[in-house]
Structure formats: structure tokens, C-alpha cells
C-alpha positions in Angstrom: 14.7 -1.8 -7.7 12.5 1.1 -6.6 14.0 3.9 -4.6 11.4 5.1 -2.2 11.8 8.1 0.3 10.2 7.8 3.7 10.1 10.3 6.7 12.1 8.1 9.5 14.1 4.9 9.7 13.7 1.2 9.2 10.9 0.2 11.9 9.0 3.4 11.3 5.3 3.4 10.4 6.6 5.1 7.1 8.2 1.7 6.6 5.3 -0.4 7.3 3.2 1.5 4.9 5.7 0.7 2.4 5.8 -2.9 3.0 2.1 -3.0 2.9 1.6 -1.0 -0.6 4.5 -2.4 -2.3 4.0 -6.1 -1.0 6.4 -8.2 -3.3 8.1 -5.6 -5.1 12.2 -5.3 -4.2 13.0 -1.6 -3.1 15.4 0.5 -1.5 14.8 2.9 1.3 15.7 6.4 1.5 15.6 7.5 5.0 14.8 11.2 5.8 14.9 13.2 8.8 11.9 15.6 7.9 8.7 15.6 5.5 10.6 18.7 4.0 13.6 16.5 2.8 11.3 13.6 2.0 9.2 16.0 -0.6 12.5 17.8 -1.7 14.0 14.2 -2.7 10.7 13.1 -4.5 10.8 16.6 -6.6 14.6 16.6 -7.2 13.9 12.9 -8.5 16.6 11.4 -6.3 13.9 8.8 -5.5 11.4 6.9 -7.5 8.5 7.3 -5.1 7.8 8.9 -1.9 5.4 7.8 1.1 3.9 10.4 3.4 1.6 10.4 6.0 -1.3 12.9 5.5 -4.0 12.2 8.2 -4.7 10.1 11.3 -7.8 9.3 13.0 -6.8 10.6 16.4 -4.7 13.6 15.9 -6.2 15.0 12.5 -4.6 16.2 9.5 -0.8 17.0 9.0 -1.5 20.3 7.7 1.8 21.0 6.4 2.4 17.9 4.3 -0.6 19.4 2.2 1.5 22.6 1.9 4.7 20.9 1.0 2.6 18.7 -1.9 1.7 22.0 -3.2 5.2 23.6 -2.9 7.0 20.9 -4.5 4.1 20.3 -7.2 3.9 16.6 -6.6 1.5 14.1 -7.6 -0.6 11.7 -5.7 -0.5 8.2 -7.2 -1.9 5.9 -4.6 -2.8 5.7 -0.7 -2.9 3.3 2.1 -4.3 3.0 5.3 -2.6 1.5 8.1 -3.8 0.6 11.7 -1.5 2.4 14.0 -0.6 0.5 17.4 2.0 2.5 19.9 4.0 0.5 22.2 6.1 1.9 25.3 9.6 0.5 24.8 13.0 1.0 26.5 16.2 -0.8 27.1 16.1 -4.3 28.5 15.6 -5.0 31.9 13.6 -1.7 33.0 9.9 -1.1 34.0 7.8 2.3 33.9 9.0 2.9 37.7 12.5 3.6 36.0 11.5 5.8 33.5 12.4 9.4 33.3 11.7 10.7 29.9 9.8 9.4 26.7 10.7 10.6 23.5 8.5 10.1 20.1 7.5 12.1 17.3 4.8 14.8 18.0 2.1 13.0 16.1 2.7 9.7 18.0 2.7 11.8 21.5 -0.9 13.3 20.2 -2.0 9.8 19.8 -1.2 8.7 23.1 -2.4 11.5 25.3 -4.4 9.5 27.8 -1.3 7.3 28.7 1.0 10.0 28.8 -1.7 12.1 31.3 -1.9 9.2 33.6 2.0 8.9 34.0 2.1 12.7 34.2 5.6 12.8 36.3 7.4 11.5 33.3 8.9 14.1 31.0 7.7 14.2 27.2 10.4 15.3 24.3 9.6 15.4 20.8 11.9 13.4 18.4 11.9 13.7 14.7 11.0 10.2 14.1 9.3 7.1 16.4 11.9 4.5 15.3 14.5 7.0 15.6 13.8 7.4 19.1 13.9 3.8 19.6 17.3 3.3 17.5 18.8 6.2 19.6 18.0 4.4 23.1 19.5 0.8 21.5 22.7 2.7 20.4 23.5 4.4 23.3 22.0 1.9 25.6 20.2 4.7 27.2 18.5 3.7 30.7 15.8 5.7 32.3 14.5 6.9 28.7 11.5 5.1 26.7 10.2 5.4 23.2 6.8 5.5 22.0 7.2 3.4 18.4 5.9 0.5 16.7 6.6 -3.6 17.8 8.7 -3.6 14.3 10.9 -0.7 16.0 10.9 -2.7 19.2 12.2 -6.0 17.3 14.6 -3.9 14.7 16.5 -2.3 17.9 16.5 -4.8 20.6 14.0 -3.2 22.9 11.7 -4.3 25.7 8.3 -3.5 25.4 6.9 -2.1 28.6 3.0 -1.3 27.6 1.4 -2.4 24.8 -1.0 -0.7 22.7 -1.3 2.6 24.5 -3.0 4.5 21.7 -5.9 6.8 23.2 -8.4 5.2 20.8 -8.0 1.3 19.9 -9.0 1.7 16.2 -6.0 4.3 14.9 -5.3 4.3 11.4 -2.9 6.8 9.5 -3.5 7.2 6.0 -0.4 7.6 3.8 0.0 9.1 0.4 2.1 7.4 -2.4 3.8 10.5 -4.1 5.8 11.1 -7.1 7.7 14.0 -9.0 4.6 15.8 -11.2 6.6 15.6 -14.5 6.9 11.5 -14.5 4.3 9.6 -16.1 1.6 8.0 -14.1 1.5 4.4 -14.1 -2.2 4.0 -13.0 -4.3 2.3 -15.5 -7.5 2.7 -13.1 -8.4 5.3 -10.5 -11.6 5.9 -8.4 -10.4 8.7 -6.3 -9.0 11.7 -6.7 -7.5 14.8 -4.4 -8.4 18.4 -5.8 -7.2 21.7 -4.8 -8.8 25.1 -5.6 -8.7 28.9 -4.7 -11.8 30.7 -4.5 -12.9 34.2 -4.7 -14.3 36.1 -1.9 -17.7 36.4 -2.8 -21.0 34.9 -0.9 -21.6 31.3 -1.7 -18.4 30.3 -3.5 -17.6 27.5 -1.9 -21.3 26.3 -1.6 -21.7 26.3 -5.2 -18.7 24.0 -5.9 -19.7 21.3 -3.2 -23.3 21.8 -4.9 -22.0 20.8 -8.2 -20.3 17.8 -6.5 -23.2 16.4 -4.9 -25.8 17.0 -7.8 -23.7 14.6 -10.0 -23.7 11.9 -7.4 -20.2 12.0 -6.6 -19.0 11.1 -3.1 -16.7 13.8 -1.2 -15.1 11.8 1.6 -12.8 15.1 2.6 -12.7 18.4 2.6 -9.9 20.4 4.4 -8.9 24.4 4.5 -5.2 25.2 4.2 -4.1 29.0 4.8 -2.3 30.6 2.1 1.0 32.2 3.3 1.5 35.6 3.2 -2.5 36.2 2.5 -4.5 36.4 5.6 -7.3 35.0 5.9 -7.2 33.5 2.5 -7.5 29.7 2.1 -6.9 27.0 -0.2 -9.2 24.1 -0.3 -8.1 20.4 -0.5 -11.2 18.0 -1.5 -11.2 14.2 -1.8 -14.1 12.4 -4.2 -14.7 9.0 -4.8 -16.4 8.0 -7.9 -17.9 4.9 -9.9 -18.1 6.1 -13.2 -14.9 8.1 -14.6 -17.5 10.0 -17.0 -19.2 11.5 -14.1 -15.6 12.7 -12.5 -15.0 14.2 -15.8 -18.4 16.1 -16.1 -18.0 17.4 -12.5 -14.5 18.8 -13.1 -15.8 20.5 -16.7 -18.6 22.2 -14.4 -16.5 23.4 -11.6 -14.0 24.9 -14.3 -16.8 26.6 -15.1 -17.7 28.7 -12.2 -16.8 32.2 -12.0 -16.1 32.5 -8.4 -13.4 29.6 -9.1 -9.7 31.2 -9.0 -8.0 27.8 -9.5 -8.4 24.3 -9.7 -5.6 21.6 -10.0 -5.7 18.1 -9.9 -3.3 16.4 -7.1 -3.9 13.0 -8.1 -6.0 10.4 -9.5 -5.6 6.9 -8.1 -7.2 4.0 -6.6 -9.1 4.1 -3.3 -6.9 2.8 -0.6 -9.7 1.7 1.7 -10.6 -1.0 -0.5 -7.1 -2.4 -1.5 -7.1 -6.4 -1.9 
């Protein structure tokens, strides 16, 4: 039975991502109150695997999670894209006029800004997890307090949904990384996607040289993200995702990039199967 760490509690979107990626597998959840605790648990091998949100189609990239992956030297072994539907829920027997305050995770609040703006008289408070907010309301039978969370959270904690699908954009997805301790063996037999991290020297055209190599070999770059380097103002690490059909092309790309004189360091954060085409 796999031990899997998530940020949040049962009924949260991380839990849903685990259920989707590990369908048919037996597992035990380790609930973490923060992404840092999740990363620490994976790095120390307190669990076998971690599932960590990395970006959302409305709220964007969770920059601090890229930093945690680097800080704890974690390996990405897979990914899963989850449709995210947010619902406003409360202790049974209430409607919107009874709600004085809404609790939810900051990322969920960002994804529901239009709904929140339309109900500006309601106080908004950040909570460390969507499902934990629902659990809090259920345990303490809090009236006048609502949570933004998933339908599974409402069922798990016996809350009543007041409004369904309150995310600003209907097509709302979150990408989750499946992560492991870097010292443990990778079980992937097949991969067609990779996440790279590199640092470059402050010279003109440094970044464009690397991107040109990726393009010239015919490899599809699906994401590029810059992250500030702590304690080194105006210097950045770059995170790049690439998809390829031929591993030989991918190996050629890596070899050519590593020969560039302006490259300070290249790290392979993970090699895994493209989650957008999971069966």
C-alpha cells in the first residue's frame, strides 16, 4: 500500500488528483497542512509519493512550489490535469443571505473572484485548504460561515451546497505533479515529457540561444517559467517543460544545451508521461 502525501484533507482537490492518477491502487493518505510539510515528508521518505499542485488555468503558476521542488531536490515522476469545479457550501438550512464570511484556500479564492466581487458584502478569509474549511464548519456546526470547496468535500463533511460552479471560468483545470525523493529509483519505463531547470549567465541572448536549440530540434516547449533566486536580486532560474515523440531528439537537445557557454547549470527535474493524454 502506497503512502501518499497531499496538501489538505480528505475531499480536497489533491485527494481527487490522487484518486484519478492512482485509480485501482491501494493507498494511505498523509494529510499535510502546507506545501512545505508535503515536500519535507517526501524528501525525508516519510511517504512513498507526494501529489503537489503546480499551476491553474485561472490563478496561474504556484511559484513557491517550484522553489520547494528545488529546495528539497524532489523528482517529478508524473502529472495529472484535473477539472476544478468550486462550490459554495455551508451548514444545512442556510442560503446566501445568511452567510457573513467565506473561508477557502487563497488559490481557490483567486479562481472565484467574479463570484466574490458580486457578493462584496461577505467577508473573505484565507484558509490553508478548501476541504479543511468545509471540515471546520461541519465539526463546529458554524452558521453564517461558508466554504468554497469541491462537491466531494460537501459530501464528506455533510454540508449543503448553496451555489454550484462558482469558478470564474467554466473550463478551470489544475495541473498536479507526482513527486518522489530524488534518491529513490524512478519506476517510469516510458516518458515523452520532461521538466528542466537551468540558470544562465548575464549575457545578451543567453536565453534565446537555449530556446532556439529546443525549437531547431523540433521539440515542443509547453511551458517556460522564471523564478527569482533568493538572496540574488534580479537573477532567475528558468523552468521549462518539453514534449517529444523521439527520445533520441530529447537526448540530442540536452547535449547541445549543455555545450552552451552561457549556461550556468542544467538540472533534469523529471522525465515522465504527458498527463494530457492519459488513458
